N, C-alpha and C positions, 0 to 999 in steps of 0.2 A: 504493500501500499504506499510505502513511503517514496517509492519510484513513481508513483502517480500523482501524488500530490508536489514533489518537486520539479516533475515536469512541467505542471501547470504553472508553478512560481517561477520557473526558469524562463518558459514562453513570455509570461506576464512580464518578467523584468528586462528581457530582451527588448520588446517593444516600448515599455515604459522609459528604458534609457536612451533607446534609439530615437523616439519622437522627437523630443527637443532639438536633435541636431539636423534630423533629415527633414523636418519641416521647413525649417528658414531655408535650408538649400533647395528644395522643390520650388518654394517661394522665389527665389533668386533666378532658378532656371526657367522660370515662368511656366512650369507645369500646372497650369491651372485647369480647372473644370469647365467646360463649355455647358451651358445650360441650354436644353432643347427650348426654342421659340415657342413650341405648341404646349410645352409642359404649364403647369400652374405657376400663375403670375408671381405668387409668393416665394418662388425658388429663383427669381430673378436676382436676389441679393446673393445668391451664393456663387455666383459667376466668379471666377477667379481663383476659387478656394484650391488649393493644392490637392491635386489627386495622385495617384500610384503609390497611395500609403501601404497597398498590399506588399510591397517591397519588404517592409520590416516586418508587418503583419506574418508573411509567410516565412520570413526569416527565423521569428521566434518558434512556430512550427517545428521547422527543420532542424533547428538547433537543439532544441530541447528534447525532440525525439531521439536525435543521434546520441546526445549526452546520457540519456535514462533509459532508452529501449535497448533490449538485447538484438543484434544484428540478426535478421531472418529474411526470408524469402517474404514473408508476409508484411513485415516492415518496409522492406525493399519496394513491393507493390505500391503501397500507400503512397510513400515518398515520391515513388516515380510518375502517379497519378497527380500528386499536388505539383510537383515541379513542371510536369510537362504542361499542366494548365496554367501555372505562373508563367511560363514560358509564352504560350498563346496570348494572354491577357496582358503581357507586358508589350509585345509586338503590337497588339490591338491599340493600347494606351498610347504607345510611342507614335504611332501612325497619327492617331487623333491629335495628340496635344502638343507634338514635336514638328510634325509634318503638316499639320493642320489639314488633315484630310477627316472631315467630321465621321465618317462611316467607319474607319478603321481597316481591320482586316475584312475580307467579304465574306458572306456566311459558307460559301464553300470552301474558303481556305481554312476556316475554323473547323468545319465539320471534317476536313481531310486530316488536321492534326488530331482532333479528337478519335477517329478512325485509328490512326496509328497507335494512340494511347491505349485504345481499347484491344487492340489486336496483342500488343506487347503484354497488356494483363491476363489476358486470355491464356496466353504462351506460358507465362510464370505460373500462374495459379494452376493450371493443368499439369504442368511438368514437375514442377515442384512443391507444390501444395496438394496436388491430388484433388482439388475441388471437383465435386460431382456436377451431373448436369442437371440435378434436381432443382425444382423450385418449391419451397415450403409455403404453404397456404396458411396464415396465421390464425383466421376465423374458424378454419376447420381442423387445424393441427393436423394437416396431412401433406403428402409430398407428391410432386408428379415429376416424371423424369421428361424433359423438355428435348434430349437429344442435344442434335446441333442448334436448335433455336434457342438454347440456352446462351450461347455464343452473342446471338442478336440481342438477347435481352441484357446481358452486360454492357453492349454498345448503348442501347437506348437508355440505360440507368446512368452512364458515364454523361451520355450528350445530354440527358433530360436534368440530371442533378445540377451539373455545371450550369446551363442556361438558368434553371429555376433560381437558383440563387443568385445570378448576375441580375435576373430580372428584380429580384427581391431588393437589389442594392439602389434604392431610390430615394431615400428619407435617411436622417443622421441617426446611426446608431440602429438600424433596422436589421440590415444583413448580419452585423456583427453579433447583435444581441440574439437574435433568434439564432445563429448558427451555435453561439456559446451554450445555448439551452438544449439544441439538438444534439451537441456533441456529448454534454454532461449525459443525457439520457442514453446515448450509443456507448459511453462508457461503461454505464451500468450493463447495459446488454451484452457489452464484451466481456464482463467480469461472470455474468450468468452462462455465457455459451464457452467459459474458459479460453478466452482470448487476451490473456493478461498482457501481453506485449502489445496488443494493439489498443488495449485500454490506456495505456501509457500516449499513444499517438493521440487518441481522443482528448486524453488531458491535456496535452499540449496543445491543442487546438483550442479548447476551453480557455487556457490561460492566454494565449495570444489573442483571441477575440476580446477577452475581458481588459486586458491592458490596452487593446487598440480603442476600445470605448473611452478610455480616458482622453482622446483626442478627437473622436468621432462623434460622441452624443452631442446633441443639439446645445448650442450652435456648434457645429461641427468645424473644427480647425483643419481638417484633411478628410478627404474620401479615400477609399482604398482602390477604388477604380476597377476595371475588368481584371487588372492583374491580381488584385485579391480576390474578387468576387468568384472569377471563374475558378481558382486554384481552391477556395472554400468549397464549392460546389463539386470538385474533384474529390476533395478530403471526405465530404458527405457521402459521395458514391462509393468510395473505398469501404468505408465502414461498414455499408450495407452488403457489398459485394464478398468481403473477405470475413464476414460472420455469416454468410449465407443465409443472410435475411433480409433479401433484396426487397420484400414486399412491406416491411416494416418501416422502409423509407418514407412510404407514403402516409403512415399514421405520424411519425417524428418528424419529419418535414412537410405537415400538412399546409403551413402558410407559402412555403415553397411551389407547392403542388398547386394551389390556389392563385398565386400569383402568376404563375406559367398558363395556367387554365384560363384565367382571365384575358390573358391577350389573346390566346389561340380562340376563344370564342368569340373576342371583340371583332377580330381579323375575318373569320367566317362570317357574322352576323352583318358586317358592315359590306364584305364584297358579296354577298348573296342577297341581302335585302336593303342595302342602303342605310340600315339604321344601327345604332349602337347600343349594346346591352349595358355598358357601364359609362358613367361619365366621363371617364377617362382610365385607361389601362396602362400598366398594371394595377392590381385592385388596391394597393395604398393611395394610388391618386384617386381613384373614385370617391374614398372616404374622405380625402382631403378637400376635394370640390364639393362634398357635401356638407363641409361646414366644421370638420373635426380638425382641431390644431393637430400639428405635426408628431408633438410628443405622445397626445393622446392614441392616435393611430399606432405610433410604434409599441407603447405600452399594450394596448390591446392585443396586437399581433405577437408580441412576447409571451402574452397570458395563452393565446390560443396554441403557441407552438409548445408551451409547457404542458397543456392537456393534452396534444396530440403525443407528446413524448411520453406522458404516465399511461394512455391508452396502450400505446406501442410495448411498454413494458410489461404492462398488464397481460396483455396477449402472448408475452412470450412465458412469462412465468407460469409454472405447472405444465407446459407443453413438452413436447418431446423434444424440442431443440433446446432448451435450457437444461442445464445440468444441477443437481441438487434437490 
C-alpha cells in the first residue's frame, strides 16, 4: 500500500513543483489557448491562457510510475499507451498553437496514430500477458469469447476513451477532476482484481491530476491541451483493457461517455434534421448556456463521475472477476 500512496504523492509533487516554472515559460513562448468563436461568450476571457500543461501532468504520471511500480509488460503497455497519446496530443497542440493552424492534426492522422498504438498494445498484451479474447459482461457476470473481434474492441476502447476525455476537457478542472475520481475508482478495481502494479499506475494518475488542479481549477492558470487530455484518455483505456474490465469503463467514465455521445447525437441530429438536441455540445456547454455557472457544472459532473465509479465497483464486488 505504501507504494500506491507514495506514487500519488510523487506524481502530485512533480506537477506542483514544475507548474510555477513551466507556466511562465509557456506564457513567454506565447503558447496560449485559442477560444472557439462559436463557443460560450463567457469563455472569451480565457483566450491566451497557456495550454500544453499536459507536458508536466503526464511527466508526473510517468515519473511516479517508473519510480514506484515494478517493471512488467503490464506497466510497459500502460505507459506506452499514455506516451503514445501524449505524442499525438503534443503534435496536435504544437500545430495549433505554434504553427497557428486551428485544426491541428487531421482526424485521419490521429486515427492512424491510435491504430498503431492499439496494434502494439494488442501484440504485447497477447504475447506477454496472455490476455484472452473474452469480454466480461458486468451486469450478467458472464463472459463471451469475441475471438478476433476482441482486437477491434481494444481499438474502439483506445480511440473512444482518448477522444471522450479530450472532449470533456472544456471547463476549468473538469477533465482533470473527473479523471482523478475515475482513476481512484480504477485503483480499487485493480486491487480487487489483483493488479497491484497497475494500481500504482492508477495512483500516479490520481496524484498528477490532483496536482494539476492546483493550477487548472477555476480560474485556470493553464490548460492541459490535447497533450494532456488525449494521454489521460489513453491512461483510462489502459486501466480497462489491462484489468480486462472494458465494459466497466462505461460506468466509471460515465461523464466521458455522455460528453462523447452528446457530440455524436448533435452532429447526427443536425445533419439529418437541421435541428440541435443540445444548446451546444459537448454536454458541459449545454448546461452552461442553460444558466449554470462553470464551477457548478464541474462540481455536478465530478459528483456524477463518483456515482458512476461506485456503481462500477459494486458491479465488480462479488463477481467472478473480483478476487476475495
